[in-house]
C-alpha positions in Angstrom: 0.1 0.0 -0.1 1.4 3.6 -0.9 0.8 5.3 2.4 1.4 8.9 0.8 -1.5 8.0 -1.6 -3.7 6.7 1.4 -3.0 9.8 3.3 -3.7 11.9 0.2 -7.1 10.1 -0.3 -8.0 10.7 3.4 -7.4 14.5 3.1 -9.3 14.7 -0.1 -12.4 13.1 2.0 -12.0 15.4 4.8 -11.4 18.5 2.4 -12.9 18.1 -1.0 -11.9 21.6 -2.4 -8.3 21.7 -1.2 -5.5 22.8 -3.4 -3.1 20.7 -4.8 -0.3 23.0 -3.4 -1.8 22.8 0.1 -1.9 18.9 -0.4 1.7 19.2 -1.1 2.6 21.2 1.7 0.4 18.9 4.0 2.2 15.9 2.7 5.6 17.3 2.3 5.6 16.4 -1.5 6.1 18.2 -4.8 3.0 19.5 -6.5 3.9 17.1 -9.4 4.1 14.3 -7.1 0.5 15.2 -5.8 -0.9 15.5 -9.5 0.5 12.0 -10.2 -1.2 10.4 -7.1 -4.7 12.3 -8.1 -4.3 11.0 -11.6 -3.6 7.4 -10.1 -6.6 7.5 -8.1 -8.8 8.8 -10.7 -7.8 5.8 -12.9 -8.5 3.6 -10.0 -12.1 5.1 -9.6 -11.3 6.3 -6.2 -11.7 9.9 -7.0 -14.2 11.2 -9.8 -12.8 14.4 -10.6 -12.9 18.2 -9.4 -13.4 19.0 -6.7 -12.2 15.5 -5.8 -15.8 14.1 -6.0 -15.5 10.7 -4.0 -17.7 7.6 -4.8 -20.1 6.6 -2.3 -20.5 3.1 -0.9 -23.8 3.1 0.4 -22.5 5.2 3.3 -23.7 5.4 6.8 -24.3 9.2 7.5 -24.0 10.3 11.4 -25.4 13.8 12.1 -24.9 15.6 15.7 -22.8 16.3 18.4 -19.0 16.6 18.2 -16.7 17.9 21.0 -13.8 17.4 23.2 -14.3 14.8 26.0 -12.8 15.3 29.2 -12.7 13.0 32.0 -12.2 13.6 35.9 -11.8 10.6 38.2 -12.5 11.6 41.7 -9.8 10.6 44.2 -12.3 9.9 47.1 -16.1 10.0 47.7 -18.0 13.1 46.3 -18.8 15.8 48.4 -21.3 18.2 46.9 -20.8 22.2 47.3 -17.0 21.9 48.0 -14.0 21.2 46.1 -13.1 17.5 45.4 -9.7 16.2 44.7 -9.7 14.5 41.1 -7.3 13.3 38.4 -7.7 14.3 34.9 -7.9 11.0 33.2 -8.3 11.6 29.4 -9.0 14.5 26.9 -10.3 12.8 23.9 -12.6 13.6 20.6 -16.2 12.9 21.7 -19.9 13.5 20.9 -22.6 11.0 20.4 -22.6 11.1 16.6 -19.1 11.7 16.3 -18.4 8.5 18.7 -20.8 6.5 16.8 -19.2 7.6 13.5 -15.7 6.7 14.8 -16.7 3.4 15.9 -18.2 2.7 12.3 -15.3 3.9 10.6 -13.0 1.8 12.6 -15.2 -1.2 11.7 -14.2 -0.5 7.9 -17.7 0.8 7.1 -18.2 3.8 4.7 -19.1 6.5 7.1 -19.6 10.3 6.9 -20.0 13.0 9.8 -22.1 16.0 9.5 -21.5 18.2 12.5 -20.3 21.6 13.6 -17.0 22.5 15.2 -15.2 25.8 15.8 -12.2 27.0 13.9 -10.0 26.6 17.0 -7.5 24.0 18.3 -10.1 21.6 19.3 -12.3 21.8 16.2 -9.1 21.3 14.1 -8.0 18.3 16.2 -11.4 16.5 15.6 -11.3 16.9 11.9 -7.6 15.5 11.8 -8.3 12.8 14.0 -11.7 11.9 11.8 -9.4 11.8 8.8 -6.7 9.3 10.3 -9.4 6.8 11.0 -11.0 7.2 7.7 -14.0 9.2 8.5 -15.2 11.7 6.2 -16.1 15.1 7.3 -16.9 16.9 4.0 -20.5 17.7 5.4 -19.0 19.2 8.6 -19.2 23.0 9.4 -16.2 24.7 10.6 -17.4 28.1 12.4 -15.0 30.6 12.4 -14.8 32.4 15.5 -16.6 29.9 17.6 -15.4 27.5 20.4 -15.8 23.9 19.9 -17.9 22.1 22.2 -16.9 20.1 25.4 -18.4 17.3 27.5 -16.8 16.8 30.9 -17.7 13.5 32.7 -17.0 13.3 36.4 -16.3 9.7 37.3 -15.9 8.0 40.7 -12.9 6.0 41.7 -14.4 2.8 40.1 -14.9 4.4 36.6 -18.6 4.9 37.1 -20.0 8.0 35.8 -21.4 10.3 38.7 -22.4 13.5 36.3 -21.5 15.1 33.2 -21.6 18.7 31.9 -22.2 19.2 28.2 -21.6 22.6 26.9 -22.2 22.3 23.1 -23.7 25.4 21.7 -22.6 25.2 17.8 -24.5 21.8 17.9 -27.8 24.0 18.5 -26.8 25.8 15.2 -27.5 22.6 13.2 -30.7 24.2 12.1 -32.9 23.0 9.1 -31.4 25.8 6.9 -27.9 24.6 7.5 -28.5 21.0 7.2 -30.4 21.6 3.8 -26.6 22.0 2.4 -25.8 18.7 2.9 -29.3 17.4 1.6 -27.5 15.6 -1.4 -25.2 13.8 0.7 -28.2 12.3 2.8 -30.0 11.3 -0.1 -27.1 9.0 -1.2 -27.0 7.4 2.3 -27.9 4.0 3.0 -28.5 4.6 6.9 -28.7 8.0 8.5 -28.0 8.2 12.2 -29.0 11.1 14.1 -28.6 12.2 17.9 -30.7 14.2 20.0 -28.4 16.9 20.4 -29.9 18.3 17.3 -32.5 20.8 17.5 -35.9 19.5 17.5 -36.8 21.4 14.2 -33.8 19.5 12.5 -34.8 16.3 14.0 -38.3 16.8 12.4 -36.7 17.6 8.9 -34.7 14.6 8.9 -37.7 12.1 9.6 -39.7 14.2 7.2 -37.0 13.5 4.5 -36.9 9.8 5.5 -40.4 9.6 4.7 -40.3 11.4 1.4 -36.8 9.7 0.1 -37.0 6.1 2.0 -33.5 6.6 3.5 -33.8 4.7 7.0 -33.0 6.8 10.0 -31.8 5.5 13.5 -31.9 8.1 16.5 -30.1 7.9 19.3 -31.1 9.4 22.7 -28.4 11.4 24.5 -29.9 12.4 27.7 -33.4 12.6 29.7 -33.7 16.4 29.1 -33.1 16.2 25.3 -36.0 13.6 24.7 -38.5 16.6 24.3 -36.6 17.2 20.9 -38.2 14.1 19.6 -41.2 15.0 17.5 -44.6 13.3 18.3 -44.7 12.0 14.8 -42.1 9.6 14.7 -42.9 8.2 10.9 -39.9 7.8 9.0 -37.8 6.7 12.0 -36.8 2.9 11.4 -35.2 2.5 15.0 -34.8 4.4 18.4 -32.2 3.8 21.0 -32.8 5.0 24.4 -32.4 3.8 28.1 -35.1 3.4 30.4 -34.7 6.7 32.0 -35.0 8.4 28.7 -38.2 6.3 27.8 -39.7 7.3 31.1 -39.1 11.0 30.4 -41.4 10.5 27.2 -44.0 9.8 29.5 -44.5 6.5 27.9 -44.3 3.3 30.3 -43.8 1.0 27.3 -42.5 1.1 23.6 -45.9 0.3 22.4 -47.0 4.0 22.7 -43.8 5.0 20.6 -45.0 2.3 17.8 -48.2 3.9 17.6 -46.6 7.3 16.8 -44.7 5.6 14.0 -41.5 4.3 14.8 -40.9 0.6 13.6 -37.9 -0.7 16.0 -37.0 0.2 19.5 -34.1 -0.8 21.7 -34.4 -0.1 25.4 -31.0 -0.3 27.2 -30.6 -1.3 31.0 -27.1 -1.4 31.6 -25.9 -4.8 33.1 -29.5 -6.2 32.7 -29.2 -6.1 28.8 -31.6 -4.5 26.5 -35.2 -5.0 25.4 -36.0 -5.0 21.6 -39.2 -4.1 20.4 -40.6 -4.3 16.9 -44.2 -3.1 15.9 -46.8 -6.0 16.0 -44.2 -8.3 17.4 -43.7 -9.3 21.1 -40.7 -7.4 22.8 -37.6 -9.7 23.3 -34.9 -9.3 26.2 -31.2 -9.8 25.7 -28.9 -10.4 28.3 -25.6 -8.6 28.3 -22.5 -10.5 27.7 -20.9 -12.0 30.8 -19.3 -9.3 33.2 -15.8 -8.2 32.6 -13.5 -5.9 34.5 -15.0 -2.4 33.9 -12.3 0.1 33.2 -14.7 3.0 31.8 -18.2 3.3 31.4 -17.7 6.7 29.1 -18.3 5.5 25.1 -20.0 2.1 25.8 -23.7 3.3 25.0 -22.2 5.0 21.5 -20.5 1.9 21.1 -23.8 -0.1 21.3 -25.5 2.4 19.2 -22.5 1.8 16.3 -22.9 -2.1 16.7 -26.6 -1.7 16.1 -26.3 0.6 13.2 -23.7 -1.6 11.6 -26.0 -4.6 11.9 -29.0 -2.7 10.6 -26.7 -1.4 7.8 -26.0 -5.0 6.7 -29.5 -6.4 7.4 -32.1 -4.0 8.2 -34.9 -6.3 9.4 -32.6 -8.4 11.8 -33.0 -6.2 15.2 -32.1 -8.9 17.6 -28.8 -9.6 15.3 -28.1 -5.7 15.3 -28.6 -5.6 19.2 -26.3 -8.7 19.9 -23.6 -6.8 17.8 -24.2 -3.6 20.0 -23.8 -5.5 23.2 -20.6 -7.1 22.2 -19.1 -3.7 21.0 -20.2 -2.0 24.2 -18.7 -5.0 26.2 -15.4 -4.3 24.3 -15.3 -0.7 25.1 -16.1 -1.0 28.7 -12.5 -2.4 28.9 -10.7 0.6 27.8 -10.2 4.2 29.2 -10.6 5.3 25.4 -14.0 6.7 24.5 -13.7 4.6 21.5 -11.8 1.3 21.7 -8.5 1.6 19.8 -8.4 -2.3 18.7 -12.1 -2.1 16.8 -11.2 -3.0 13.3 -12.8 -4.8 10.4 -11.4 -8.1 11.4 -13.5 -7.6 14.9 -16.7 -7.0 12.7 -15.9 -9.9 10.7 -15.3 -12.2 13.8 -18.5 -11.2 15.5 -20.8 -11.1 12.5 -22.6 -14.5 12.3 
């Protein structure tokens, strides 16, 4: 494999309008060498022409939050209304949609991210890291003069989360008007994944598009307060992934009421108790979590579960139980690392765990 050519392709995926001179500067090559690589990629069908339009392989498009995650682990019991000794554990790329997208990209699936980041050190680091893992960011909005969002998790001394603080004003700016700029990108998708960090009007827009164009949508809940962003009319929503607290926040004691509103598939997660999978007109089924392992950090496990479900539905849209089992396995792996996305996730892992 020509590593320079592969790095060039990753840069074109992230920045399709980048100049050849900028590519040469980034890769420390001559401009003529860049032109030769682009010509080779064009002959191979991996680039379609100016502005380096890239062929889509039935992509998964993830839309929503992208931010810098910070994890603080307490060194003793939490005491409210006073200072608590803590250690900074990690600072990593984060955001529900971004985390799901990175998991999918590491699994080798064609994945695109639509998000908003500031034109600052954090935002540029997020885009650079996305290119490194093969995640396309050509639909992302780089906001000049804005600060990239942040998410700070406070963990107890065992790694369990006590509280989290999210400052994500840029995601609030992913309005229907801004999302319409990436409409063509979404129309080519095999599956759209949205998180409920998006404004309510944008969630409603994406579900209307799904009804009109037939592109399946998976919605991932992010917190109980943000469940109000889900519209009452859920037609167009193939699958909703949420936990028991988020389900209760909707005022619905069971998934049946949500099916009546139009969603076809629902997965309710319950930590170590496993998940309940519900499909319209079929009895709900419980799946146990994999055997317990040493939990290093819970952060990112829920997003890994959602990514596993999306990977399964991308492969076989009607096989909800199969998709949920894949999600449980990916979440169990993620519990065993301090990283938000496990670095050992790979196409080989997906092949090994796909029946």
